N, C-alpha and C positions, 0 to 999 in steps of 0.2 A: 640509522640503526638497523635497517632492513638487512644489509649484508651481514651484520653480526648475527642475526637470528636465523638466517638460512642454514639448515643442516647443523644446528647446534643444540646442545642440551644444557639447560640451566642446572647448576648444582650448588645453589646458595650464594651467600655473600662472604667476602673475605676482605677484611680491613675496610668495610663499608662499600665495597665495589661488587657489582653483580659479576659472577664468574660463570662462563659458558664453555662447554667442552665440545669441540667440533666432532662430528660423527666419524671423521676419518681416524680417530683414535681406535674405533672398533676394527677398522681395516688394519691398522698397525698391529693391534693385538693378534689378529689372525696371521699376519705376516711373521710375527715373532714366534708364534706357536708352530708355524710351518717350517721356519728355519731351524727351530729347536726340536723337531720331531724325534730325532734320534736320542735326545737327552731327556725327553719326557715333558709332560705338560707343566709341572711345577717349575722346572727350570726355564721353560718358555715364558711363563708368567713372570718369573723373576727377572728375565731380560727385559720384558716390557716395562716393569716397574722401575728398573734402573733409569730408563729414559724419562719416565714420569717424574722421578726424583730430580733429575737434572733440570727439567723444565720448571719444576716448582722452585728450585734454588734460584734459577734465572729470574722468574717472574716476581718472586718475593723481593729480590734486590731492586728490581725496577719499580715495584710498588712503593718501597721505602724511599727511593730517590724521587719518585713523583710526589710523595707526601712532603719531602724535604723542600722541593721546589715550589710547593703550594699549588700543584696541579690538581684539578678536580676531575676524577674519573667517573664515568657512568657504568662501564662494563669492560671486561677483558674476555676476549675469545682465545682459548687455548688451542693451538695447533701443535702437531708433532715437532715443529721447528721452533716453537716459542709462542708468545702471546701477542695479540693485536689489541691495542687500546682504543676505546671509544670515550672521548672526553665529554664532560658535562656541559661545557660552554666553549665558545670560540676563543676566549682569551687563553684558556688552558691549552687548547690545541696549538694556538699560535706560539705560546711560550715554550711548548715542547719541541717546536721546530725551528727555534732560533737561539742565537747566543749560546750561553753555557748550558741551557736546558737541553738542546739537541745532543751535545757531546756527553752530558751526564747520563741521559737516557740511553744513548748508544753504547756507552762503555760499561754501564752498571751490570748488565747481564753477562757479557763475556768475562769481566773481572770476577764476578761472583762464582761463575763456573770454574775458572782457573784456580781461584783460591780454594774452592771446595775440593777440586781434583788434587791440588798440592797437599791439602790437609789429609786426604785419604792416602796419598803416597807415603807421607811421613808416618801415618798411623799403621799402615800395613807393613812397611819395611821395619818399623820399630817393634812390631809384635811377632813377625815371622820372616825368615829368610827364604821360605819356600814359594812365595808369591813372585813369579817371574813376570814383572810388569811389561818388559820389552818383548816378550815372546808373542808371536802371532798365532791365531787371530787376536787382535786387540779387543774386539767386542764379540763375545760368543756366550751362548748359554752354558757351555761346559766350564767356563771360568768367570763366574759372576763377579767376584771381587775385582779382578782385572777389568772387567767390563764396566764396573762402577766408576773406576778412575778414568778410563778412556771415553766413556760417554760424556763425562763432565768436560774433559778437554776437547772432545770432538764438537760438542755443541758450541763451545766458546770459539773454536777456530772457524767453524762454518759461518759464523756471523761476521767475520771479517771479509767475506766475499762481497764484492760490490753488486750483489743481486738483491733487488727489492723483492720482498719486504724485510730482508735481513738488515742488521744494524748498520753495516757499512753502506748498504744500498739506500737506507733512509738518509744518511748523511749526504750521499750523492744526489738524491732527489732534492734535499733541502737546498743544496748549492745551486742546482739547476733551476729550482723554483724562484730563487731570488732574481734571476734575470729573465726567465721565460714565463713565469706564472705557475700556479699550483697544478692546474689541470694538465697542461702540456708536460710539465715535469713528471706528474704521476704516470701519464701514459708512456713517456720515454723510459722512466725507471722500471715500470712494470714490464715493458717489452724487453729491456735488457735483462731483467730478472728471469723471464721465461727462456730467453736464449741461453743464459748461463745454466739454468736448471736443466735444459735439454742436453747441454754439453756435459754436465755432471752425470746425467743418466747414461749417456753413451759411453763415457769414460768408465763408469761402474760396470757396464756390460763387457767392455773390452778387457778390464782387469779382473773380472769375476768378483767384483766387490758389491755385494747386495746392499750394503749400507749407503754407498754412494748413489745407487739407483733410488733407494728410498728417500734419501735427502733431496735429490733432484726433483723427485715427484712432488714432495710436499712443498718445496720452494715454489714450484710452478703453481700449485694450488693456492698458496699464499699470495703470489703475485696476481693471480686472477681475482681473488677476493678483494685485494687492495685496489685493483683497477676498477672493480665494481663500486667500491666505496668512494673513490675519487670522482668517478662519473656521476654517482648518486649526489655527491656534494655539489658538483657543478650544476646539476639540475635544480636542486633546492635553492641555490643562491641566485639563480637567474629567472626563475618562475615567480610570477606575482599572484596574489590571492585572487584577483579577478579572473585568472585563467583556470582556477581549480575550485572555486567556491560553488556551492549549490545555490542556484537562484530560485529554484522551485521548492519552497519549503513552507511548513505550517508554523504558525505562532499561536501562543495562548495569551489570555488576558489575566491579570492578577485577580479579577473579579469572577473568572470562570469557576464553576464548581468542579470538584474533582471528578464527579460522575460525567459531566460534560467533557472534561479534558480527556477522560478515559475513552469516551466515544470518538473523540478526534484521533486518539492514538490508534484505534482499531483500523482507521482508514489511512494511516500514514506509515511509511517505512522508517521514519525517524525514531531514534532512541532518546534524543534530547530535544527540547523545544525552547526557543527564546520566549521570554515573557515580556510583553510590551504593553505600555499604557499610552495609547495614542501612537505617536511616532517614537516615543522614548523607550529604550530598553531598560528594564528594571530588574530582570532576573533570568535564571535558567532553571528548568526543571526536567527531570528524566521521567520516562514512562514507568520505570521501576519504582521511583519515589512516589508516584501517584498511586500505583497499585498497592504499595506497602501502607501508605496512609489510609487508603480506603479500607484495607483489611483490619488495620489496628485501631483506627479512630473514627471510622465512618466517613460520611460525606462532609466536605468542608470546602475551603476555597484554595485556589492555586497559590495565592500570596502567602499562605501559612506554611507551605512546604517548599516553595521555590528557594533556590540558592541565590543570595545576593553577592556572593564572592565569584566574580567572573572577570575575564579579560576580553578585550575586543581587538580586532585587527582592522586595518584599512585596506581598501582594494589594491593600493600600490605597495603594500608590505610584501616582502619576499616570503616564499614558502619556508625557507630556513628559519626566519624569525618566528613564524607561526609555530613551527615544530618545536622550537625552543620554549615557546609559551606553553604548549601542550605538555611537554615533558617536565617543565618546571613546576606546573601547577599540580598539587596533590589531588588526585581524583578528577582532574579536569578532562572532560571528554568532548567539549563543544566550545568553539570560539565563534561568536557572531562577527560578521564583517559589516562595519558601519560606515556610512558616508553622510556627513552633515548631521550626525545624530540619529540617522535612520538606518534600520537594519536592511541591507541590500543583499546579504548572502550569509551562509553559514559554512563552517568547516568543522567536520567531526572526525574523530579518529578513524571511523570506519571508511568514510569516503576519501579521507586523506591518503590512507594506505593504498587504496585502489587507484586514485589519481596519480600518485607518485610512480607506481609501477607502470601505468600507461604512458605517463610523460617520459619516463626513462626510456621506454621502448621507442617512443616517437623520436626522441632526441638521438638515440642510437641509430635509428634508420636514417635520419637526416645526416648524421655524421658519415655513415657509410656511403650515402649518395654523393655527399660533397667530396669524399675521397675518390669516387669514380670520376 
């Protein structure tokens, strides 16, 4: 999820899925206003929103197809070339990348844009003969109705390029992954996507086509984000809990008073504490819960405020499995690591995010050294 959250802005939930807008949309808005300087700010904003509408058409269709396939989504990151999905579980991600699922997800967006573009053509030609859809420039702030049509067609066509993370590029990666594995396929497809993006940018500069340059730029950005996501996944699926768990941690007893527990909190950086009776784990309590209970009800015992709903991990569990436990549990912020019924470490959201970033950097350096 980290690649999803970098440089993105949340703007609510749609069809039960968290929607995030990449900050590069602000750059695109500035570009549209710059291209449309001679036509005025309103037309520049109109041009920007024609692209927004095309992306919403595409992603709505993909969300509907994902629901039809029974895929569970956690979040969608919207880029100026379309959306990138984060799946809620490994099964959904696997089903989206194999069989009918990968073709349905790949063709849903382009077909929706083509159908919308065709509907706009029929509507405009049926209502007026003055709209010259074939005149150039096809996309311009001076001709917003024509731009609405060609923005839909253009977004559909561009996703047939075999450049990852475009739809055709995803199919290519899926085919490559079946024989070479997901991580090598992701790196190869991401590299090809960046090469094709660069070629598109150069072609745009030679033909004086700003939209080709813009498309190439955002394809390159999308390929880099996807490459980070694939590498991130390769880290979490190969690292085990014994490598990232905190082994220097404090515990509380259910018979501790809340005042004593608060004193322990003062001398610890932990936000959450395992509650143990002898060697046995019996609950989890947060420092905020302790403070709230003291304020509202006065002094009492830890067992009266601790949560008995918790999950545990084993030292040999993978980081990916633990992340799924953390994200699946409502309000879950700590997972104790147990061995033979004894707590040997803890994993919290705070230290997990830090550890994952450090591990990813360590693995990247190791990969670069191996490449040398």
